[in-house]
C-alpha positions as CSV (number, residue, x, y, z in Angstrom):
1,M,-61.1,-65.8,4.2
2,F,-61.2,-69.5,3.3
3,D,-60.1,-72.5,5.2
4,E,-56.3,-72.9,5.4
5,A,-55.0,-75.7,3.2
6,P,-51.5,-76.6,4.4
7,K,-50.7,-78.9,1.6
8,A,-52.2,-76.9,-1.3
9,R,-50.1,-76.1,-4.4
10,A,-50.7,-73.6,-7.1
11,D,-52.3,-75.1,-10.2
12,M,-51.1,-73.0,-13.2
13,I,-52.7,-75.2,-15.9
14,G,-54.9,-73.0,-18.2
15,G,-58.5,-73.0,-17.0
16,S,-57.9,-73.2,-13.2
17,V,-60.3,-70.9,-11.4
18,Y,-59.5,-69.2,-8.1
19,A,-61.5,-67.1,-5.7
20,L,-59.5,-64.7,-3.6
21,S,-60.2,-62.6,-0.5
22,G,-59.7,-59.0,-1.4
23,E,-59.9,-55.7,0.4
24,H,-63.1,-54.8,2.4
25,G,-64.3,-58.4,2.4
26,W,-64.8,-58.7,-1.3
27,L,-64.2,-62.0,-3.2
28,Y,-62.6,-61.7,-6.6
29,Y,-62.2,-64.4,-9.2
30,G,-59.4,-65.3,-11.6
31,Q,-58.7,-67.9,-14.3
32,V,-55.3,-69.1,-15.3
33,T,-54.6,-68.3,-19.0
34,P,-52.8,-70.6,-21.5
35,D,-49.6,-68.5,-21.0
36,R,-49.8,-69.0,-17.1
37,R,-51.0,-65.5,-16.3
38,V,-54.2,-64.9,-14.3
39,G,-57.1,-63.1,-15.8
40,F,-59.4,-61.5,-13.3
41,F,-63.1,-60.9,-14.0
42,R,-65.0,-57.8,-13.3
43,V,-67.2,-59.4,-10.7
44,R,-66.9,-59.4,-6.9
45,T,-69.2,-60.9,-4.3
46,N,-69.4,-61.5,-0.5
47,Q,-70.0,-65.2,-1.0
48,I,-68.6,-67.6,-3.5
49,A,-70.4,-67.0,-6.8
50,D,-71.7,-69.5,-9.3
51,I,-68.9,-70.5,-11.7
52,A,-71.1,-69.8,-14.8
53,D,-71.7,-66.2,-13.5
54,I,-68.0,-65.7,-12.9
55,L,-66.9,-67.0,-16.3
56,A,-69.6,-64.9,-18.1
57,A,-68.3,-61.6,-16.6
58,P,-66.0,-59.4,-18.6
59,V,-62.3,-59.7,-18.1
60,M,-61.0,-56.8,-16.0
61,T,-57.2,-57.4,-16.0
62,V,-54.6,-60.0,-16.9
63,I,-51.4,-60.1,-14.8
64,S,-48.5,-62.4,-13.9
65,V,-48.8,-63.6,-10.4
66,G,-45.9,-65.4,-8.7
67,I,-46.6,-69.1,-8.5
68,A,-45.0,-69.5,-5.1
69,S,-47.1,-66.7,-3.8
70,I,-50.3,-68.4,-5.0
71,T,-49.2,-71.5,-3.2
72,S,-48.7,-69.5,0.0
73,A,-52.1,-67.7,-0.5
74,L,-53.8,-71.1,-0.9
75,R,-52.2,-72.5,2.2
76,S,-53.0,-69.4,4.3
77,G,-56.7,-69.3,3.2
78,R,-56.5,-66.1,1.2
79,W,-57.1,-67.9,-2.1
80,K,-59.2,-70.9,-2.9
81,K,-59.2,-73.1,-6.0
82,L,-62.7,-73.6,-7.4
83,G,-61.8,-76.1,-10.1
84,R,-60.7,-76.2,-13.7
85,Y,-62.9,-75.1,-16.6
86,S,-62.5,-74.2,-20.3
87,V,-60.5,-71.0,-20.6
88,V,-62.9,-68.2,-21.5
89,P,-62.2,-66.9,-25.1
90,A,-61.1,-63.4,-23.9
91,L,-58.2,-65.0,-22.1
92,V,-56.9,-67.2,-24.9
93,E,-55.1,-64.5,-26.9
94,P,-51.8,-63.4,-25.5
95,R,-51.7,-59.8,-24.3
96,P,-48.9,-57.3,-24.9
97,S,-46.7,-56.1,-22.0
98,V,-44.4,-53.2,-21.6
99,Q,-40.9,-53.2,-20.2
100,W,-40.0,-49.8,-18.7
101,P,-36.3,-49.5,-17.8
102,V,-35.5,-47.3,-14.8
103,G,-34.4,-43.8,-15.7
104,S,-35.7,-44.0,-19.3
105,L,-38.8,-42.7,-21.1
106,T,-38.2,-45.3,-23.8
107,V,-40.2,-48.5,-23.3
108,T,-40.2,-51.8,-25.1
109,V,-43.5,-53.3,-26.1
110,W,-43.6,-57.1,-26.2
111,T,-46.1,-59.1,-28.2
112,P,-45.9,-62.7,-29.4
113,S,-45.3,-61.6,-33.0
114,R,-43.1,-58.5,-32.6
115,T,-41.2,-56.2,-30.2
116,W,-40.8,-52.5,-30.6
117,N,-39.6,-49.4,-28.8
118,T,-41.7,-46.3,-28.2
119,R,-42.0,-43.5,-25.6
120,V,-43.9,-43.9,-22.4
121,E,-46.5,-41.3,-23.3
122,D,-47.5,-43.1,-26.5
123,P,-51.4,-43.2,-26.4
124,A,-51.5,-46.7,-27.9
125,I,-49.8,-48.2,-24.8
126,Q,-51.5,-46.5,-21.9
127,D,-53.7,-49.4,-21.0
128,M,-50.9,-52.0,-21.5
129,E,-49.5,-53.8,-18.4
130,I,-46.0,-53.2,-17.1
131,T,-44.0,-56.4,-17.2
132,A,-44.1,-57.5,-13.5
133,A,-44.9,-60.4,-11.3
134,W,-47.5,-59.6,-8.6
135,D,-47.6,-61.3,-5.2
136,A,-50.9,-63.1,-4.6
137,E,-51.3,-61.8,-1.0
138,A,-49.3,-58.6,-0.7
139,H,-50.2,-57.0,-4.0
140,V,-53.1,-58.6,-5.9
141,P,-56.0,-57.6,-3.5
142,A,-55.1,-53.8,-3.7
143,R,-54.5,-54.1,-7.4
144,L,-58.0,-55.6,-8.0
145,A,-59.6,-53.0,-5.9
146,A,-57.9,-50.3,-8.0
147,D,-58.9,-52.0,-11.2
148,F,-62.5,-52.5,-10.1
149,G,-62.6,-48.7,-9.4
150,E,-65.6,-48.3,-7.1
151,E,-63.6,-47.2,-4.1
152,E,-60.7,-44.9,-4.1
153,A,-57.6,-46.9,-4.6
154,S,-54.3,-46.4,-2.8
155,W,-52.3,-43.9,-4.9
156,H,-49.3,-46.3,-5.1
157,V,-51.0,-49.3,-6.7
158,G,-49.5,-49.7,-10.2
159,G,-50.3,-51.7,-13.2
160,P,-51.0,-50.3,-16.6
161,I,-48.6,-47.6,-18.1
162,R,-51.0,-44.7,-17.3
163,R,-51.2,-45.6,-13.6
164,E,-47.4,-46.1,-13.4
165,R,-46.9,-42.7,-14.9
166,L,-49.3,-41.2,-12.3
167,I,-47.3,-42.9,-9.5
168,K,-44.1,-41.4,-10.8
169,Q,-45.7,-37.9,-10.9
170,E,-47.0,-38.3,-7.4
171,M,-43.6,-39.5,-6.1
172,A,-41.9,-36.4,-7.7
173,A,-44.5,-34.2,-6.0
174,R,-44.2,-35.9,-2.6
175,F,-40.4,-36.0,-2.6
176,P,-39.2,-33.0,-4.5
177,D,-35.7,-33.1,-2.9
178,A,-35.1,-36.7,-3.7
179,P,-33.1,-36.9,-7.0
180,W,-34.2,-40.4,-7.8
181,H,-37.9,-39.2,-7.9
182,Q,-37.3,-36.1,-10.1
183,L,-38.9,-36.3,-13.5
184,P,-36.9,-35.8,-16.7
185,D,-37.0,-32.5,-18.4
186,D,-39.0,-34.0,-21.4
187,W,-41.6,-35.7,-19.2
188,V,-45.1,-35.4,-20.6
189,P,-47.6,-35.0,-17.7
190,V,-50.5,-37.5,-17.5
191,N,-53.9,-36.0,-18.0
192,V,-55.9,-37.1,-14.9
193,S,-59.3,-35.9,-16.1
């Protein structure tokens, strides 16, 4: 945890770098992209790392984080702004996202140049992000632990299409009598191996 900063405000200008307090005492690091998402690096430490080391690490995930929730996280001491630096090249290109309407297996893939529909089991989209805004304090720490992948993540942490499909399968198994969790007849099971 960092010092509380009661007057802090989220800085969503591309290049802003944040450290955040994650699960089990780990610190994670993210940089704001030109399209105002946050790209998180595959690095975590127990003490604030050197900026050069952070920015040299591979990008682990890029997600939309609610701006108001970043402000709240900064004020509560869960996040800390480390400064503004040149955006790393891996975060410059926009990334596709997938909109998955409730009750449908047809999804819409959104890219800057085109939009198309496909089915949720399409192998080409399994690692694409579901269109969503994540809360900086309530959701992002568990999401980063799941993405980092060294500890077992909570089963309900979503993100990419593959993980969202696994959640739907798990909900159907846990609540077989709940009609809203039943899978459609043409559901294609996710291969978990």
